[in-house]
C-alpha positions as CSV (number, residue, x, y, z in Angstrom):
1,M,29.6,78.0,94.1
2,N,26.4,80.1,93.8
3,Y,23.2,78.2,94.3
4,K,19.9,79.1,92.7
5,K,16.4,77.9,93.4
6,I,15.2,75.6,90.6
7,Y,12.2,73.8,92.1
8,S,9.7,74.1,94.9
9,A,8.5,70.7,96.0
10,A,5.2,70.2,97.8
11,N,6.9,68.2,100.6
12,A,10.1,66.5,101.6
13,T,9.3,63.3,99.7
14,A,8.8,65.1,96.4
15,A,12.0,67.1,97.0
16,H,14.0,64.0,97.6
17,L,12.7,62.5,94.3
18,I,13.7,65.6,92.3
19,Q,17.0,65.7,94.1
20,G,17.6,62.1,93.2
21,L,16.9,62.7,89.5
22,L,19.4,65.5,89.5
23,E,22.1,63.7,91.4
24,Q,21.8,60.7,89.0
25,E,23.1,63.2,86.4
26,S,25.9,64.4,88.7
27,I,24.2,67.7,89.5
28,K,24.8,68.6,93.2
29,T,21.8,70.0,95.0
30,N,20.8,71.5,98.3
31,R,17.4,71.7,100.0
32,A,15.9,74.6,101.8
33,G,12.8,74.6,104.0
34,E,12.9,70.9,104.9
35,S,13.0,71.7,108.6
36,L,9.7,73.6,108.4
37,S,8.2,70.8,106.4
38,T,9.1,68.4,109.1
39,V,7.7,70.7,111.8
40,W,4.4,71.2,110.0
41,G,4.0,67.5,109.2
42,G,1.2,66.7,106.8
43,L,-0.3,70.2,106.7
44,Q,-0.9,71.6,103.3
45,T,0.6,75.1,103.6
46,D,3.2,77.2,101.8
47,F,5.5,76.5,104.8
48,N,5.4,72.8,103.8
49,E,7.3,73.4,100.5
50,V,10.9,72.3,100.2
51,E,13.1,74.2,97.7
52,I,15.7,72.5,95.6
53,L,18.8,74.6,94.9
54,V,21.5,73.9,92.2
55,D,24.7,75.6,91.1
56,E,24.0,78.4,88.7
57,E,26.4,76.8,86.2
58,K,24.2,73.6,86.1
59,Y,20.9,75.4,86.2
60,A,20.0,74.9,82.5
61,E,20.9,71.2,82.6
62,A,18.9,70.7,85.8
63,L,15.9,72.5,84.4
64,E,15.9,70.3,81.3
65,I,16.0,67.1,83.5
66,I,13.1,68.4,85.6
67,S,11.1,69.5,82.6
68,N,11.5,66.0,81.0
69,Y,10.4,64.4,84.2
70,E,7.3,66.6,84.5
71,E,6.4,65.8,80.8
72,I,6.6,62.1,81.6
73,L,4.2,62.6,84.5
74,R,1.7,64.4,82.3
75,Q,1.6,61.5,79.8
76,P,-1.2,59.0,80.4
77,A,-0.2,55.6,81.7
78,Q,-0.7,52.7,79.4
79,D,-2.4,50.0,81.4
80,G,-0.8,46.6,81.6
81,E,2.4,47.7,80.0
82,S,5.8,47.0,81.6
83,W,8.8,49.2,81.1
84,E,12.5,48.5,80.8
85,C,14.9,50.4,83.0
86,E,17.3,52.6,81.1
87,E,20.1,52.0,83.7
88,C,20.1,48.2,84.2
89,N,17.7,47.0,81.5
90,K,15.5,45.1,83.9
91,V,11.7,44.8,83.2
92,N,9.5,46.5,85.7
93,P,5.7,46.5,86.2
94,E,4.0,49.6,84.7
95,T,2.9,50.8,88.1
96,F,6.5,51.1,89.4
97,E,8.0,54.6,89.2
98,M,11.4,53.3,90.3
99,C,13.3,50.2,89.1
100,W,13.0,47.3,91.5
101,S,16.6,46.3,90.7
102,C,18.8,49.4,90.7
103,Q,16.3,52.0,92.1
104,A,16.8,54.3,89.0
105,I,13.8,56.6,88.5
106,R,11.6,55.8,85.6
107,M,12.4,58.2,82.8
108,T,10.2,56.9,80.0
109,V,6.5,55.9,79.6
110,A,5.9,52.4,78.5
């Protein structure tokens, strides 16, 4: 299996979020640089970045998932609107980025 860099996260938390999105779709991932991120703590440097790696065969699929997620982040939030989880159909407050019931990542904007 040949791994290819698909994403550079600003920190370990952001890397885990992207990794979770991909793994929900059965795309195996690896992280690189997380040790440096831990050592540097909260410092904002290039050393703080954590890279997400995916199998070259899943690269296009993973890129589409990340692109969809980034598009959702660019859309303005609609104040006071709740959203329904695509995984378990539970209603969540609009400020939640993750379902309170099943912990699925929000993939649509209310």
